[in-house]
N, C-alpha and C positions, 0 to 999 in steps of 0.2 A: 502494497498500500504505499504512494507516494507520500512526502509533508508537504505541501505549498509554502513557498519560501515565503517567509516574514520578513519584512524590513527589521522589523524591530527588535528578529531575534538577537543578534552580535549584541546590539544595547542592551538588551534586559540582560546577557550573562557577563555582562563588562561591571556592570552594576551594582549586581549581586554578591553578597556578602556571603551565598548559599554557595554559589557554584565557584568552582576552582575550574583553572583549566591543568594539564597534565604536570606541568613545570610546577606550580602552586603545590599541586598535591604528593611530589614526590619529595617536598620538605619535611611533610608530613609522615615517610616512611618511617615506619616501626615504633611510632608513639598516636595511631589513631585511640587507640584506648583512652589512653592519658586524656587528648583533646577530647573526645565524643563523651567522656566519663563513663564510661561502661564496659564491662567487660569480654561482652561479644559482639565480634562486629559481621553482620550480614552485608551483602552485598551484590546489586543488581546488576549486571552486564546489560546494557540494550535496555535502557529503564526506558526510553519513549517520551513520552508527555507526562509520566508520570502519577500515573491512577495507582500500578502497583505499591509501588515504595511511598507512598505517600497513605496510602490505606494501612500499610505496615508501621507506618508512624504514628498510627493512631490508636494503634492496641499492642504493640511491643517496645512497651516505656522501659522495660530492664535491654531495651537490645540498640546498638549506636549502628545508624543503617546510611550506608552510602550507594548512591544510583551513577549508573557512570553511561554516556552516550555518546556516539560522534558527531550522530546527525543536529546539528542546531537549532533548524526550524523545530524538532520535534523537543529538546531538553528544554529549549523558551520556555515550552505551557509549563515542563515541569517543575523550573526554577519560581514559575509566578504560584502553582498551585503551594509548591513547601511553604512560599514568603508567606502566603496568608496563614496556611496553615498557624504560621511563626505567631505575625500579629494576632490572630483570633484566638490564641493559646489552644489549638485544635490540636495540634503535634504532641504526642505522649512521649515520645523518642525524638533521641537529637539525630539532624537527621541532615548532610552534605552532600552535592552532587559535582561530581567530575565530566568537565566537557572531554573526551579522550575513547583513547579504544582500546579492545585488549591488549594487542600487542606491547603494551606498559606497564600491563601491571606490575611486572616484578619490579619496576622503578619507584613503582606507589606504594607497594604492600613488603612491609617484610617477610620471610619464613614464620608461618606459622600461627600469623595475625589475625586472619578471616577464619571463621565459625562457619558460615553457610555465604553460596553462591548462587544468583536466583538466574536462572537464563530460560527468560519469560519471548515462546514465538520468536525467536531467533529464525536472519535467515535462514532458509535450507539448503539455498545453493544447487538446486538441483543436479545443476548441469555435472558431469566425471570434471571436466577438467576445474572445476571450480571448487569440490569439496575441502581441498585444503583452506578453503576460510570460514568453514562450517566453524560455530564457537565452541564448537563440541570433540573437533577433531585433534588427533593427540599430540600434535605440536602445543595449542591451547590447553589441551587437561596439562602437560608437564607444567606449564605455570600453575594452573591450579591445586597440584600435586604441594608446590614447592611454598605457595602462600597458605592452604589450609592447613586448622590445626589438625593434630591428629580425629579423627571425629568427628571432624568437619565435613560437610555434605553438598553435594551439590542437587536441587530444586529444576527443574526443568517441564515445560509445558510450549506443546506444541500442536500445529491442525495438519502437518506432514506425517505422514506412515513411515515413509522413507528417511525421513530424517530423523524420526524417533529410533526406528531401527536400528539405523546406524551409527546413533548415538549410544544405544547398548553395546551395541560391540564395541567401538569405540574405547569405553569407560571399564571393560571388562578386561579391556586389551592393555591396558594403562594401568590396572592396579587397584582400582576400585572396585566396593562391593556394591554390587543392587539388592535396596532394601524395598524397593516400590516401585510398581512397572506393571500400568496398566491403559488399557486402549478403550477409548470408547467411554472418559470419565462424567458424569454428571456432572453439574454444579454442584452437589449436594456432596457429591465422594471428591471435589478438590481438598487436596491437603492443605491447602494454604488459605483457602475460603475468600480467598481476594482473587476477584475476576483484571483482566487489562482489558485496555481500548479496545485493542485486536480479538480478544475472545469473547466477546460483547458481541462482535460484529461478527465473526463466526460463527457462533451458535443459533442469532437469526437467522444466520445463510442456512444451516442444519448442518456445518462442517463437524467432523466429529474431533474431540480432544485427548490427545496424549499428554501421558504423564508419568515420571518415572523422579526417584534418588537414589541417588549413589553417595557411599561413603566412603570417607578416606582411613586407610585402619593403620598397622601400624608398622612400621617401616618392613619389618620381616613379613608382616603378611602379604605390604604391597610386592615384595620379590617375589615371592611363595607365586602370586597372581601371576604378575609378569610373566613371570619363569612358565608357566604352564600356558597362557593364555596365547604367550610372542611364541612359542614353539612350533616350528614347522607344522606339525601335525596339529595345530591347534583347531578345536570345534567350528573357533569364529571363523576360520580360512572358505569356509564352504561357498559361500555366495562371491562369484568369479569380482565383480563392481567393487564390492568391500578387499577380498582381499587383495586387490591391486591398490586400495588405497593402503593397507599396513604396508606393505612392500615399499610403497612410495615413502612411505613415513622412516624405512629400514634403513632406506640408501641417503634418505637427508639425516638421520641420526646417523649413521658409518661416516658420510662424509663431515658432517659438524664435527661429531669427534675427533677426522683427520685434520679436521683447520686449526682446533684447540691445543691436539698434541703441537701440530707442526710449528703453531704458534708459542709454544710452551718451550721446542727445542729454539729456536730461531733468542730469543727470548734468555734462555741459557749459557749459549750460543755469545750473544754478545758480550752477558758479565764476566765469562772464561776472559773473553778480549781484552775486555778493562782491568782484568785482575794481570 
């Protein structure tokens, strides 16, 4: 669903004391609990116009909330909703918004700093060439593993079955444990109890909604699950298209590992030459 351009969007975000740029948010890395004065931090990636995150703010008074989006013409509405909540004391929880993308999560959050991540109706990127852009693709999940605390969870909702099915596989492949996964959930069955703008439209159009919860375990559990699901004979590799995605991830990881090793070798060589 395309969001119309708003002339006032950039000004609204620049003048807001609720919304931060990526660079501004990065200064708070490792200090979010102190800043929001809460022991648990929940993050919504792709908060859109803010209906979900401001809905959480009304009920989750013991949680520090952060909403992130890269679409300025949607985020400006979230800023207005959040500021109105603050003015009317309608919000029970502290809430900050970030104008940025998931690629910069590790610049913004320290390891184990986030207790829960919400992915609500993320772009499904159906074309195979675009799968790597999915917010549940293994490369993104690797970042989530680093910023999530042990026991931390990912809550996902989508109207796209292929994305839902692929996300289940990606999550298991990366060592997450699926604790809930259901197709065609009713509004009453939604474990969050809060709808998004997209969800309300999709339900009116009669589309099915899919939901899952994935948990990050202890390091040993993650390694055990990764060893099982990343093996060549893994049950996750039965679907040709998904298997190709997983192979692409392995190629990427192999190249990245080689790059970092070469960089270390060059740095070590430079130190030896200096001595």
